C-alpha atoms as one frame of an Amber mdcrd trajectory, in Angstrom:
protein
  16.273 -47.413  -3.092  16.191 -44.673  -5.698  18.403 -41.670  -5.002  17.730
 -38.432  -6.884  20.780 -37.128  -8.804  20.215 -33.638  -7.359  20.260 -32.462
  -3.723  17.186 -31.441  -1.739  16.457 -27.769  -1.230  18.653 -26.313   1.504
  16.422 -25.714   4.548  18.816 -23.002   5.794  18.542 -20.987   2.562  16.592
 -17.789   3.299  16.451 -16.635  -0.325  13.372 -18.621  -1.298   9.886 -17.145
  -1.270   8.662 -18.205   1.124  11.909 -19.574   2.497  12.148 -22.789   4.486
  13.241 -20.557   7.380   9.893 -18.718   7.172   8.121 -22.050   7.408   9.828
 -22.897  10.702   9.576 -19.479  12.341   6.163 -18.403  11.008   3.909 -21.008
   9.400   4.447 -23.966  11.708   4.160 -21.894  14.921   0.832 -20.505  13.641
  -0.429 -24.062  13.149   0.661 -24.983  16.667  -0.889 -21.821  18.136  -4.197
 -22.633  16.438  -4.174 -26.103  18.010  -3.458 -24.609  21.442  -6.298 -22.116
  21.038  -8.701 -24.825  19.870  -7.912 -27.154  22.776  -8.082 -24.240  25.198
 -11.616 -23.387  24.004 -12.650 -27.014  24.393 -11.258 -27.077  27.943 -13.195
 -23.922  28.786 -16.414 -25.574  27.611 -15.574 -28.776  29.516 -15.001 -26.822
  32.724 -18.392 -25.141  32.432 -20.041 -28.482  31.644 -18.352 -30.145  34.646
 -19.687 -27.400  36.915 -23.158 -27.807  35.471 -23.374 -31.594  35.990 -21.354
 -31.848  39.201 -24.416 -32.420  41.412 -26.340 -34.386  38.757 -23.755 -36.834
  37.426 -20.639 -37.202  39.556 -18.954 -39.734  37.274 -19.355 -37.507  34.217
 -17.998 -34.530  36.134 -14.960 -36.571  37.170 -14.405 -37.718  33.576 -14.572
 -34.131  32.325 -12.097 -33.112  35.014  -9.642 -35.816  33.945 -10.023 -34.902
  30.281  -9.413 -31.254  31.163  -6.221 -32.167  33.004  -4.987 -34.174  30.026
  -5.862 -31.300  27.703  -3.784 -28.950  29.810  -0.867 -31.369  29.507  -1.258
 -31.395  25.698  -1.246 -27.587  25.612   1.917 -27.608  27.712   3.646 -30.049
  25.354   2.729 -28.094  22.232   3.876 -24.856  23.868   7.177 -26.520  24.681
   7.439 -27.677  21.069   6.944 -24.093  19.839   9.745 -22.946  22.145  12.142
 -25.623  20.932  11.255 -25.053  17.284  11.980 -21.314  17.463  15.407 -21.983
  18.979  16.489 -24.674  16.506  16.577 -27.445  19.116  16.968 -31.082  18.169
  13.962 -33.029  16.936  12.925 -35.487  19.637  12.125 -39.133  19.000   8.493
 -40.017  18.354   7.290 -41.770  21.539   5.827 -45.260  21.432   2.176 -44.262
  21.333   0.714 -47.458  19.877   0.200 -45.877  16.470   1.874 -46.349  13.085
   5.363 -45.554  11.759   7.114 -44.807  15.063  10.163 -46.926  14.202  10.317
 -45.539  10.655  10.334 -41.897  11.748  12.851 -42.512  14.494  15.181 -44.458
  12.186  15.229 -41.544   9.742  15.766 -39.138  12.632  18.749 -41.158  13.797
  20.174 -41.010  10.279  19.816 -37.218  10.243  21.560 -37.044  13.596  24.652
 -38.667  12.097  25.033 -35.672   9.770  23.931 -33.033  12.324  20.736 -32.320
  10.382  18.369 -33.245  13.204  17.359 -29.716  14.300  14.324 -27.692  13.300
  16.234 -25.326  10.999  18.520 -27.932   9.461  16.284 -30.972   8.919  15.144
 -31.598   5.323  11.811 -29.868   4.868   9.907 -32.916   3.612  10.931 -35.008
   6.607  10.445 -32.198   9.124   6.897 -31.332   8.096   5.785 -34.976   8.018
   7.494 -35.518  11.379   5.671 -32.510  12.854   2.232 -33.995  12.185   3.294
 -37.409  13.458   4.651 -35.793  16.648   1.420 -33.825  17.174  -0.462 -37.089
  16.780   1.565 -38.634  19.607   0.645 -35.855  22.060  -3.029 -36.763  21.782
  -2.482 -40.523  21.510  -0.723 -40.671  24.876  -3.830 -39.433  26.688  -6.720
 -41.758  27.487  -9.427 -39.194  26.742  -7.799 -37.611  23.683  -6.461 -40.597
  21.792  -7.177 -40.295  18.074  -8.401 -36.690  18.423  -8.252 -34.591  15.234
  -7.224 -31.042  16.225  -8.039 -29.795  12.720 -11.500 -31.311  12.328 -13.486
 -28.237  13.365 -11.425 -26.069  11.025 -12.047 -28.448   8.117 -15.765 -28.626
   8.855 -16.208 -24.845   9.060 -14.457 -24.334   5.727 -16.690 -26.988   4.170
 -19.848 -25.282   5.451 -18.825 -22.074   3.693 -18.949 -23.746   0.260 -22.651
 -24.584   0.266 -23.756 -22.213  -2.514 -21.315 -23.605  -5.083 -22.033 -27.177
  -4.027 -25.766 -26.731  -4.639 -25.040 -25.222  -8.055 -22.877 -28.136  -9.139
 -25.522 -30.596  -7.915 -27.999 -28.969 -10.289 -25.490 -29.160 -13.138 -25.002
 -32.888 -12.584 -28.776 -33.352 -12.393 -29.174 -31.657 -15.773 -26.546 -33.961
 -17.282 -28.571 -36.992 -16.215 -30.985 -36.679 -19.134 -28.038 -36.631 -21.550
 -26.205 -39.621 -20.095 -26.909 -42.087 -22.898 -26.084 -39.572 -25.621 -22.883
 -38.535 -23.840 -21.614 -42.092 -23.611 -21.938 -42.370 -27.373 -20.152 -39.085
 -28.112 -16.465 -39.012 -27.061 -16.058 -35.427 -28.316 -18.704 -34.078 -25.944
 -17.351 -36.251 -23.144 -13.915 -34.755 -23.698 -15.282 -31.226 -23.273 -16.846
 -32.224 -19.959 -13.758 -34.165 -18.942 -11.555 -31.102 -19.435 -13.932 -28.947
 -17.396 -14.043 -31.588 -14.658 -10.297 -32.057 -14.478  -9.682 -28.312 -14.308
 -12.331 -27.991 -11.618 -10.296 -30.477  -9.569  -7.076 -28.616 -10.366  -8.276
 -25.118  -9.484 -11.140 -26.048  -7.093 -13.214 -23.689  -9.191 -16.788 -24.931
  -9.416 -17.708 -21.957 -11.596 -16.217 -24.014 -14.430 -19.154 -26.371 -14.140
 -22.102 -24.302 -13.002 -23.293 -23.539 -16.542 -23.182 -26.922 -18.206 -26.803
 -27.655 -18.960 -27.241 -30.125 -21.847 -27.930 -27.257 -24.252 -24.591 -25.678
 -23.303 -22.416 -28.661 -24.159 -22.286 -28.141 -27.904 -21.690 -24.440 -27.355
 -18.766 -25.334 -25.079 -17.172 -27.381 -27.831 -16.353 -24.043 -29.499 -16.550
 -21.380 -26.793 -15.159 -23.767 -24.189 -11.985 -24.090 -26.194 -11.454 -20.338
 -25.945 -11.905 -20.445 -22.187  -9.520 -23.397 -21.995  -6.948 -21.453 -23.983
  -7.275 -18.480 -21.631  -6.648 -20.730 -18.644  -3.757 -22.440 -20.428  -1.509
 -19.442 -19.694  -1.540 -20.595 -16.087  -0.964 -24.273 -16.849   2.767 -24.929
 -17.124   2.512 -28.651 -17.909  -0.599 -29.840 -19.702  -1.207 -33.476 -20.619
  -5.007 -33.294 -20.788  -5.079 -34.417 -24.405  -2.791 -37.368 -23.760  -4.795
 -38.360 -20.682  -8.068 -38.338 -22.589  -6.581 -40.295 -25.506  -5.404 -42.911
 -23.011  -8.719 -43.034 -21.131 -10.646 -43.680 -24.351  -8.687 -46.935 -24.781
 -10.303 -48.221 -21.557 -13.890 -48.317 -22.836 -16.102 -51.132 -21.517 -13.276
 -52.968 -19.750 -14.536 -52.416 -16.196 -11.359 -50.578 -15.188 -10.677 -49.200
 -11.717  -9.782 -45.581 -10.949  -7.627 -44.798  -7.897  -7.768 -41.349  -6.299
  -4.924 -40.387  -3.923  -6.748 -37.711  -1.955  -5.446 -34.399  -0.682  -7.701
 -31.906   1.118 -11.002 -32.555   2.863 -14.210 -30.578   2.493 -14.748 -28.641
  -0.724 -11.831 -30.319  -2.522 -13.019 -33.802  -1.579 -16.450 -32.838  -2.903
 -14.901 -31.971  -6.291 -13.063 -35.306  -6.247 -16.381 -37.084  -5.696 -17.951
 -35.141  -8.574 -15.081 -36.045 -10.915 -15.184 -39.704  -9.885 -18.985 -39.729
 -10.265 -18.683 -38.271 -13.769 -16.171 -40.913 -14.846 -18.228 -43.817 -13.460
 -21.775 -42.602 -14.125 -21.471 -40.727 -17.400 -18.608 -42.444 -19.252 -17.930
 -46.074 -20.255 -14.313 -45.981 -19.081 -14.381 -46.835 -15.346 -16.605 -49.095
 -13.269 -15.233 -48.472  -9.767 -13.178 -45.959  -7.765 -10.886 -46.471  -4.767
 -10.167 -43.370  -2.681  -6.885 -43.262  -0.727  -6.982 -41.127   2.460  -4.395
 -40.402   5.154  -4.663 -42.499   8.317  -4.391 -39.591  10.735  -4.656 -35.755
  10.652  -2.072 -34.598   8.145  -0.903 -31.231   6.801  -3.921 -29.666   8.559
  -6.562 -30.347   5.908  -5.897 -33.775   4.332  -8.712 -36.322   4.138  -8.872
 -38.965   6.884 -11.309 -41.924   6.900 -13.478 -39.973   9.345 -13.539 -36.958
   7.012 -14.524 -39.203   4.121 -17.489 -40.704   5.971 -18.598 -37.391   7.442
 -18.554 -35.712   4.042 -21.307 -38.018   2.827 -23.428 -37.622   5.970 -22.945
 -33.834   5.974 -23.976 -33.512   2.329 -27.080 -35.596   2.985 -28.067 -33.397
   5.931 -30.357 -30.543   4.887 -29.212 -28.632   7.996 -25.437 -28.784   7.408
 -24.996 -25.763   5.143 -26.120 -22.349   6.435 -29.170 -20.910   4.602 -28.158
 -19.121   1.402 -30.122 -16.799  -0.848 -29.188 -18.742  -3.997 -30.280 -22.106
  -2.588 -33.576 -23.354  -3.965 -35.654 -26.395  -3.006 -34.750 -27.852  -6.394
 -30.991 -27.557  -5.789 -31.394 -29.128  -2.345 -33.210 -32.050  -3.984 -30.552
 -32.313  -6.685 -27.783 -32.530  -4.073 -29.713 -35.185  -2.155 -30.142 -37.215
  -5.337 -26.474 -36.983  -6.321 -25.071 -37.807  -2.896 -27.578 -40.623  -2.416
 -26.109 -42.095  -5.611 -22.632 -41.776  -4.088 -23.797 -43.485  -0.900 -25.291
 -46.313  -2.959 -21.986 -46.598  -4.813 -20.206 -46.916  -1.456 -22.703 -49.517
  -0.238 -22.192 -51.539  -3.446 -18.390 -51.190  -3.487 -18.351 -49.041  -6.636
 -16.824 -46.284  -4.482 -14.460 -47.738  -1.876 -12.227 -46.196   0.758  -8.807
 -47.834   0.572  -8.810 -48.591   4.299 -11.815 -50.883   3.730  -9.802 -53.184
   1.430  -8.272 -56.379   2.808  -4.725 -54.940   2.858  -5.985 -51.365   2.913
  -4.805 -50.318   6.355  -1.262 -51.471   5.627  -1.262 -49.894   2.161  -2.557
 -46.583   3.493   0.235 -46.240   6.064   2.626 -45.330   3.272   0.907 -41.997
   2.576   1.676 -40.839   6.142   5.378 -41.615   5.866   8.213 -39.094   5.415
   9.387 -40.492   2.083   9.136 -39.503  -1.553   6.656 -41.736  -3.337   9.341
 -43.202  -5.606  10.264 -45.571  -2.738   6.791 -47.133  -2.779   7.734 -50.541
  -4.172  10.432 -51.089  -1.527   8.567 -49.624   1.448   4.978 -50.562   0.582
   4.998 -53.432  -1.934   1.315 -54.187  -1.264   0.413 -50.665  -2.352   2.633
 -50.793  -5.426   1.074 -54.092  -6.443  -2.430 -52.720  -5.951  -1.825 -49.573
  -8.013  -0.206 -51.597 -10.787  -3.673 -53.068 -11.449  -5.344 -49.667 -11.774
  -6.725 -48.188 -14.984  -5.567 -44.753 -13.802  -4.132 -43.344 -10.559  -4.882
 -39.668  -9.939  -2.639 -37.934  -7.417  -4.107 -34.761  -6.020  -1.217 -32.323
  -6.064   1.420 -34.113  -4.042   4.964 -32.874  -4.552   6.140 -36.080  -2.840
   5.908 -37.642  -6.296   9.077 -35.755  -7.281  10.527 -35.444  -3.792  11.911
 -32.335  -2.134  14.626 -32.161  -4.789  16.221 -29.218  -6.563  15.436 -30.602
 -10.005  16.146 -28.414 -13.044  12.707 -27.236 -14.173  13.089 -28.947 -17.548
  13.581 -32.377 -15.954  10.989 -34.701 -17.543   8.272 -35.726 -15.107   8.966
 -39.469 -15.625  12.606 -38.854 -14.652  11.618 -36.990 -11.491   9.305 -39.751
 -10.232  12.055 -42.351 -10.555  10.942 -45.995 -10.343   7.247 -45.032 -10.332
   7.502 -44.159 -14.022   5.821 -46.967 -15.929   4.646 -48.762 -12.781   1.043
 -47.720 -13.359  -0.870 -45.060 -15.368  -0.343 -41.918 -13.321  -1.864 -38.426
 -13.467  -0.809 -35.640 -11.109  -3.061 -32.602 -10.609  -0.975 -29.964  -8.900
  -1.057 -26.219  -8.384   2.412 -24.983  -7.435   2.724 -24.151  -3.736   6.308
 -25.312  -3.147   9.649 -24.864  -4.870   9.746 -28.239  -6.602   8.801 -27.998
 -10.282   9.556 -30.307 -13.221   8.456 -30.875 -16.809   8.477 -27.151 -17.610
  10.150 -25.455 -20.558  13.203 -23.538 -19.342  12.257 -20.460 -21.357   8.810
 -20.380 -19.768  10.296 -20.640 -16.275  12.901 -17.997 -17.076  10.228 -15.637
 -18.393   8.180 -16.047 -15.208  11.271 -15.501 -13.066  12.130 -12.333 -14.997
   8.619 -10.990 -14.397   9.103 -11.467 -10.669   6.331 -14.046 -10.561   6.324
 -16.183  -7.399   5.087 -18.925  -9.669   6.599 -21.819  -7.731   4.638 -21.077
  -4.569   1.699 -18.785  -5.397  -0.813 -21.503  -6.321  -1.680 -19.602  -9.511
């Protein structure tokens, strides 16, 4: 397997901002505390419900009582985990819970033990954070009434509900583009303007980039839009938009497939749908899209198959988003029309969730592993083979492409992704929220460092 020529970031180094130490003593315990609080609230509701139905439905009351007992056990285990984490105890083996990747995580853990790096403060960050979510998964899987439970689902859903106003606005924008579809497909220059707005929407999750794109605005954007793009370019440290578009234009009318390796659920998944819809509906470059989720709750907000399905049903429900003063009957109708198109695409296989493919479940396991993606061909050959047939693979912001490695910032991106370079056409959309950074001019990085910018982690 590929080995990076530079070491990983030192998890014991407290000089970073935020440091890996801060992650273990602050961020992870907050995540665990939120899970405890969420389960505790559910148990409170279950207790009240059990009291209410005790004389009406004895079996249901007994079931609620058993589920409450199991929930209390889960809270106890997570509390114990918080205690051990804060005191730099050893990472425990993932129990055999009937779910994926138990042997793989435990084999890596055994390897870390050989070099005394198997404690919470000393384990490599990339492994430790992946391990944490796999361990949390096992706590729920070992209980009959909680198996497969997503402790982050409510949090993801609430955040999604708060984005209703912008979602209705973008639905109207896409509706207005409908009348221009034929003209757009014959005008690559106008398509490029829209493409750049779409791709930056997905990068920044900023729907304001697209809420004023009526057909009459498109030509105006070809001049004014360039100025806005240039203003945003100060915050883009590696920009291959031109090269991406030049490549995409070579795919015209070939029926190519687009693969989307998803990141966050809710609002971000909505923008991914919009981008995919644009490329399939309004351009001649792609005829189908495969979306790659995570198989279980991951890094709090990542898309699972359940999130994917529920996003469509939530968007189609006129009662999902709270009433908003900017929402009009027209925008509600526009959203219904757009998402109905997406649902039809799913029904026809134009939009497909990777887990619905013949080898999809096995391929998808790889995304929940603790490895850099450069080991894909050895560890998940089915996935590597599948992606090699793609017209374009878009990765939503995953630093696992370059690994948790202390690369010099000027390291070329193809060097940092190791054997993946050249395996398939690959585009990474990433805002910096971790130390790893490649493909950046040294003088630019030095200038940002000298200004005191926390540019590696700020997300700006």
